[in-house]
ROGUVEX-497321 format. One record per residue (C-alpha): x, z, y. Coordinates in steps of 0.2 Angstrom, whole numbers, plus 5000, padded with zeros to 4 digits. Layout:
N
atom c1: X	c3: Z	c2: Y
...
This chain:
279
atom c1: 5000	c3: 4998	c2: 4999
atom c1: 5007	c3: 4993	c2: 5016
atom c1: 5008	c3: 5010	c2: 5028
atom c1: 5000	c3: 5010	c2: 5044
atom c1: 5012	c3: 5014	c2: 5057
atom c1: 5004	c3: 5008	c2: 5071
atom c1: 4989	c3: 5019	c2: 5082
atom c1: 4973	c3: 5012	c2: 5085
atom c1: 4975	c3: 5019	c2: 5102
atom c1: 4991	c3: 5004	c2: 5105
atom c1: 4987	c3: 4990	c2: 5111
atom c1: 4991	c3: 4978	c2: 5099
atom c1: 4987	c3: 4980	c2: 5081
atom c1: 5005	c3: 4977	c2: 5071
atom c1: 5018	c3: 4982	c2: 5084
atom c1: 5027	c3: 4991	c2: 5069
atom c1: 5029	c3: 4982	c2: 5051
atom c1: 5034	c3: 4987	c2: 5036
atom c1: 5047	c3: 4978	c2: 5026
atom c1: 5048	c3: 4983	c2: 5008
atom c1: 5062	c3: 4979	c2: 4995
atom c1: 5080	c3: 4972	c2: 4996
atom c1: 5086	c3: 4975	c2: 5014
atom c1: 5096	c3: 4960	c2: 5011
atom c1: 5081	c3: 4951	c2: 5007
atom c1: 5070	c3: 4960	c2: 5020
atom c1: 5081	c3: 4960	c2: 5036
atom c1: 5081	c3: 4938	c2: 5038
atom c1: 5061	c3: 4939	c2: 5036
atom c1: 5062	c3: 4953	c2: 5050
atom c1: 5074	c3: 4945	c2: 5061
atom c1: 5065	c3: 4928	c2: 5061
atom c1: 5048	c3: 4931	c2: 5059
atom c1: 5045	c3: 4920	c2: 5041
atom c1: 5042	c3: 4920	c2: 5025
atom c1: 5051	c3: 4916	c2: 5010
atom c1: 5050	c3: 4898	c2: 5011
atom c1: 5055	c3: 4898	c2: 5030
atom c1: 5037	c3: 4897	c2: 5036
atom c1: 5035	c3: 4906	c2: 5053
atom c1: 5021	c3: 4921	c2: 5048
atom c1: 5026	c3: 4933	c2: 5062
atom c1: 5034	c3: 4934	c2: 5079
atom c1: 5054	c3: 4939	c2: 5076
atom c1: 5055	c3: 4957	c2: 5077
atom c1: 5070	c3: 4971	c2: 5078
atom c1: 5076	c3: 4984	c2: 5066
atom c1: 5070	c3: 5002	c2: 5070
atom c1: 5084	c3: 5011	c2: 5074
atom c1: 5088	c3: 5029	c2: 5070
atom c1: 5084	c3: 5036	c2: 5086
atom c1: 5067	c3: 5027	c2: 5086
atom c1: 5060	c3: 5035	c2: 5070
atom c1: 5065	c3: 5051	c2: 5077
atom c1: 5056	c3: 5048	c2: 5094
atom c1: 5040	c3: 5041	c2: 5083
atom c1: 5038	c3: 5056	c2: 5073
atom c1: 5037	c3: 5068	c2: 5089
atom c1: 5025	c3: 5057	c2: 5098
atom c1: 5018	c3: 5044	c2: 5088
atom c1: 4997	c3: 5046	c2: 5090
atom c1: 4988	c3: 5058	c2: 5077
atom c1: 4982	c3: 5044	c2: 5067
atom c1: 4998	c3: 5038	c2: 5061
atom c1: 5010	c3: 5051	c2: 5063
atom c1: 5011	c3: 5056	c2: 5044
atom c1: 5016	c3: 5040	c2: 5041
atom c1: 5033	c3: 5042	c2: 5052
atom c1: 5036	c3: 5059	c2: 5046
atom c1: 5034	c3: 5058	c2: 5027
atom c1: 5043	c3: 5044	c2: 5022
atom c1: 5062	c3: 5040	c2: 5022
atom c1: 5066	c3: 5027	c2: 5034
atom c1: 5081	c3: 5012	c2: 5034
atom c1: 5086	c3: 5007	c2: 5050
atom c1: 5097	c3: 4995	c2: 5060
atom c1: 5110	c3: 5007	c2: 5062
atom c1: 5128	c3: 5004	c2: 5051
atom c1: 5136	c3: 5016	c2: 5043
atom c1: 5155	c3: 5008	c2: 5043
atom c1: 5169	c3: 5016	c2: 5031
atom c1: 5186	c3: 5012	c2: 5035
atom c1: 5201	c3: 5010	c2: 5024
atom c1: 5208	c3: 5024	c2: 5030
atom c1: 5194	c3: 5037	c2: 5028
atom c1: 5189	c3: 5035	c2: 5046
atom c1: 5171	c3: 5027	c2: 5053
atom c1: 5162	c3: 5020	c2: 5065
atom c1: 5144	c3: 5022	c2: 5068
atom c1: 5137	c3: 5005	c2: 5075
atom c1: 5120	c3: 5005	c2: 5085
atom c1: 5110	c3: 4990	c2: 5083
atom c1: 5122	c3: 4984	c2: 5071
atom c1: 5122	c3: 4963	c2: 5071
atom c1: 5133	c3: 4962	c2: 5054
atom c1: 5115	c3: 4969	c2: 5046
atom c1: 5104	c3: 4957	c2: 5055
atom c1: 5114	c3: 4942	c2: 5052
atom c1: 5114	c3: 4947	c2: 5031
atom c1: 5104	c3: 4937	c2: 5020
atom c1: 5103	c3: 4937	c2: 5002
atom c1: 5119	c3: 4928	c2: 4999
atom c1: 5131	c3: 4940	c2: 5008
atom c1: 5145	c3: 4948	c2: 5000
atom c1: 5140	c3: 4966	c2: 4994
atom c1: 5152	c3: 4977	c2: 4987
atom c1: 5144	c3: 4992	c2: 4977
atom c1: 5128	c3: 4989	c2: 4986
atom c1: 5136	c3: 4989	c2: 5004
atom c1: 5139	c3: 4974	c2: 5014
atom c1: 5158	c3: 4969	c2: 5013
atom c1: 5164	c3: 4964	c2: 5033
atom c1: 5176	c3: 4949	c2: 5035
atom c1: 5194	c3: 4952	c2: 5041
atom c1: 5198	c3: 4960	c2: 5057
atom c1: 5177	c3: 4962	c2: 5061
atom c1: 5183	c3: 4982	c2: 5061
atom c1: 5194	c3: 4982	c2: 5072
atom c1: 5183	c3: 4970	c2: 5086
atom c1: 5171	c3: 4983	c2: 5081
atom c1: 5180	c3: 4997	c2: 5087
atom c1: 5185	c3: 4990	c2: 5102
atom c1: 5168	c3: 4989	c2: 5107
atom c1: 5162	c3: 5001	c2: 5122
atom c1: 5143	c3: 5000	c2: 5119
atom c1: 5132	c3: 5005	c2: 5104
atom c1: 5149	c3: 5008	c2: 5094
atom c1: 5155	c3: 5028	c2: 5090
atom c1: 5173	c3: 5029	c2: 5083
atom c1: 5176	c3: 5046	c2: 5071
atom c1: 5192	c3: 5050	c2: 5063
atom c1: 5195	c3: 5054	c2: 5045
atom c1: 5196	c3: 5072	c2: 5051
atom c1: 5180	c3: 5070	c2: 5059
atom c1: 5169	c3: 5063	c2: 5044
atom c1: 5178	c3: 5077	c2: 5033
atom c1: 5172	c3: 5090	c2: 5043
atom c1: 5151	c3: 5083	c2: 5047
atom c1: 5148	c3: 5075	c2: 5028
atom c1: 5135	c3: 5083	c2: 5020
atom c1: 5132	c3: 5097	c2: 5036
atom c1: 5120	c3: 5096	c2: 5049
atom c1: 5109	c3: 5109	c2: 5059
atom c1: 5109	c3: 5125	c2: 5059
atom c1: 5100	c3: 5140	c2: 5066
atom c1: 5110	c3: 5152	c2: 5075
atom c1: 5104	c3: 5167	c2: 5083
atom c1: 5088	c3: 5157	c2: 5088
atom c1: 5096	c3: 5143	c2: 5094
atom c1: 5095	c3: 5125	c2: 5083
atom c1: 5115	c3: 5122	c2: 5083
atom c1: 5126	c3: 5108	c2: 5074
atom c1: 5135	c3: 5115	c2: 5061
atom c1: 5152	c3: 5108	c2: 5069
atom c1: 5158	c3: 5098	c2: 5083
atom c1: 5159	c3: 5083	c2: 5071
atom c1: 5140	c3: 5083	c2: 5068
atom c1: 5136	c3: 5085	c2: 5087
atom c1: 5147	c3: 5069	c2: 5089
atom c1: 5135	c3: 5060	c2: 5074
atom c1: 5120	c3: 5066	c2: 5079
atom c1: 5122	c3: 5062	c2: 5097
atom c1: 5125	c3: 5045	c2: 5092
atom c1: 5114	c3: 5042	c2: 5082
atom c1: 5100	c3: 5049	c2: 5091
atom c1: 5107	c3: 5041	c2: 5108
atom c1: 5110	c3: 5055	c2: 5118
atom c1: 5095	c3: 5063	c2: 5119
atom c1: 5092	c3: 5082	c2: 5114
atom c1: 5083	c3: 5081	c2: 5098
atom c1: 5084	c3: 5103	c2: 5097
atom c1: 5063	c3: 5101	c2: 5097
atom c1: 5066	c3: 5088	c2: 5081
atom c1: 5076	c3: 5099	c2: 5071
atom c1: 5063	c3: 5113	c2: 5075
atom c1: 5050	c3: 5101	c2: 5067
atom c1: 5060	c3: 5095	c2: 5051
atom c1: 5064	c3: 5114	c2: 5048
atom c1: 5042	c3: 5117	c2: 5047
atom c1: 5043	c3: 5104	c2: 5037
atom c1: 5057	c3: 5107	c2: 5026
atom c1: 5057	c3: 5126	c2: 5027
atom c1: 5065	c3: 5130	c2: 5011
atom c1: 5081	c3: 5124	c2: 5019
atom c1: 5096	c3: 5132	c2: 5026
atom c1: 5102	c3: 5115	c2: 5036
atom c1: 5095	c3: 5102	c2: 5043
atom c1: 5100	c3: 5085	c2: 5048
atom c1: 5112	c3: 5083	c2: 5036
atom c1: 5125	c3: 5067	c2: 5038
atom c1: 5130	c3: 5059	c2: 5023
atom c1: 5142	c3: 5043	c2: 5028
atom c1: 5146	c3: 5029	c2: 5019
atom c1: 5163	c3: 5030	c2: 5011
atom c1: 5165	c3: 5014	c2: 5002
atom c1: 5178	c3: 5003	c2: 5005
atom c1: 5182	c3: 4985	c2: 4994
atom c1: 5204	c3: 4985	c2: 4994
atom c1: 5207	c3: 4982	c2: 5010
atom c1: 5191	c3: 4978	c2: 5016
atom c1: 5179	c3: 4991	c2: 5027
atom c1: 5160	c3: 4990	c2: 5023
atom c1: 5142	c3: 4991	c2: 5031
atom c1: 5129	c3: 5000	c2: 5025
atom c1: 5113	c3: 5005	c2: 5036
atom c1: 5110	c3: 5023	c2: 5041
atom c1: 5094	c3: 5028	c2: 5032
atom c1: 5083	c3: 5043	c2: 5040
atom c1: 5075	c3: 5053	c2: 5026
atom c1: 5057	c3: 5060	c2: 5028
atom c1: 5055	c3: 5078	c2: 5035
atom c1: 5052	c3: 5084	c2: 5018
atom c1: 5068	c3: 5079	c2: 5015
atom c1: 5075	c3: 5087	c2: 5029
atom c1: 5076	c3: 5072	c2: 5039
atom c1: 5096	c3: 5071	c2: 5034
atom c1: 5106	c3: 5054	c2: 5041
atom c1: 5110	c3: 5047	c2: 5025
atom c1: 5124	c3: 5030	c2: 5024
atom c1: 5125	c3: 5028	c2: 5006
atom c1: 5111	c3: 5019	c2: 5002
atom c1: 5113	c3: 5005	c2: 4993
atom c1: 5107	c3: 4985	c2: 5000
atom c1: 5103	c3: 4980	c2: 4985
atom c1: 5089	c3: 4992	c2: 4984
atom c1: 5072	c3: 4986	c2: 4977
atom c1: 5066	c3: 5005	c2: 4987
atom c1: 5070	c3: 4999	c2: 5002
atom c1: 5059	c3: 5002	c2: 5018
atom c1: 5064	c3: 4992	c2: 5034
atom c1: 5053	c3: 4994	c2: 5049
atom c1: 5053	c3: 4978	c2: 5060
atom c1: 5047	c3: 4981	c2: 5082
atom c1: 5037	c3: 4969	c2: 5089
atom c1: 5044	c3: 4966	c2: 5108
atom c1: 5031	c3: 4977	c2: 5112
atom c1: 5035	c3: 4992	c2: 5103
atom c1: 5048	c3: 4996	c2: 5113
atom c1: 5038	c3: 5003	c2: 5129
atom c1: 5029	c3: 5013	c2: 5119
atom c1: 5042	c3: 5026	c2: 5112
atom c1: 5033	c3: 5040	c2: 5123
atom c1: 5016	c3: 5040	c2: 5127
atom c1: 5008	c3: 5032	c2: 5145
atom c1: 5002	c3: 5044	c2: 5156
atom c1: 4989	c3: 5035	c2: 5169
atom c1: 4988	c3: 5044	c2: 5188
atom c1: 4970	c3: 5049	c2: 5194
atom c1: 4966	c3: 5038	c2: 5209
atom c1: 4963	c3: 5047	c2: 5226
atom c1: 4945	c3: 5043	c2: 5223
atom c1: 4945	c3: 5049	c2: 5204
atom c1: 4953	c3: 5067	c2: 5212
atom c1: 4938	c3: 5067	c2: 5226
atom c1: 4925	c3: 5063	c2: 5215
atom c1: 4927	c3: 5079	c2: 5202
atom c1: 4931	c3: 5090	c2: 5217
atom c1: 4914	c3: 5085	c2: 5227
atom c1: 4905	c3: 5098	c2: 5213
atom c1: 4916	c3: 5112	c2: 5218
atom c1: 4920	c3: 5109	c2: 5238
atom c1: 4908	c3: 5112	c2: 5251
atom c1: 4903	c3: 5096	c2: 5259
atom c1: 4910	c3: 5102	c2: 5275
atom c1: 4929	c3: 5103	c2: 5269
atom c1: 4928	c3: 5087	c2: 5259
atom c1: 4937	c3: 5079	c2: 5274
atom c1: 4951	c3: 5092	c2: 5275
atom c1: 4953	c3: 5088	c2: 5258
atom c1: 4955	c3: 5072	c2: 5257
atom c1: 4967	c3: 5072	c2: 5271
atom c1: 4977	c3: 5084	c2: 5262
atom c1: 4978	c3: 5073	c2: 5245
atom c1: 4980	c3: 5059	c2: 5253
atom c1: 4997	c3: 5065	c2: 5259
atom c1: 5004	c3: 5070	c2: 5243
atom c1: 4997	c3: 5052	c2: 5237
atom c1: 5009	c3: 5044	c2: 5248
atom c1: 5025	c3: 5053	c2: 5245
């Protein structure tokens, strides 16, 4: 059964679309809007990022919030293993967007061509480098509660989640996850892709586990996994990551006030409110 990920109150019926199956097969369909035969059946979409998944789990309409919270989601962010034990977190990874069923895999990870590692590492935007020591420090660890405050287990965990969360304060999200997996003592644990093929680095997608799975960030999932689940975003979906707040007009406010304010005071009230609307 296809997940319903767009709420009834949202503008279009398919702002979000689930793509089930091997990510190396589904990603080309997601980004092109075509089916397996090359027929155009949809709009081109972007794969949901880790940060987008976290945001939707917090702010999606009530009729679809549980669908976002209760399922793991493969994202378009890349967990990239270096041959020296170091790592690159690559947001909106182009290598994942461009993969096809014919792309070279090794143990389910995408083998990167010569020079790709350095090219990515040299990027200033959407790429975060972790040393081998930072990978060792963060691997398998997440957020814990320390004196009532949600705290990363160490600086390397904080660095990883700052990248995956794109700089957001995720303390409220950690609280939500802790309520959904109350028997855990560590949440949002980070597990890196650590696969290399000889001298070649590899990339896997970051998978955000369900809330009952502590919302761990999983970098070890297979691109050939038949249980993959990507979510494609229509261009308009980026506009609804936070609820829209509509400011009432001055006339709307005054219409309500007429039931509570003496008629002789309405002109003064209009003047006072009009000054605030002009700020």
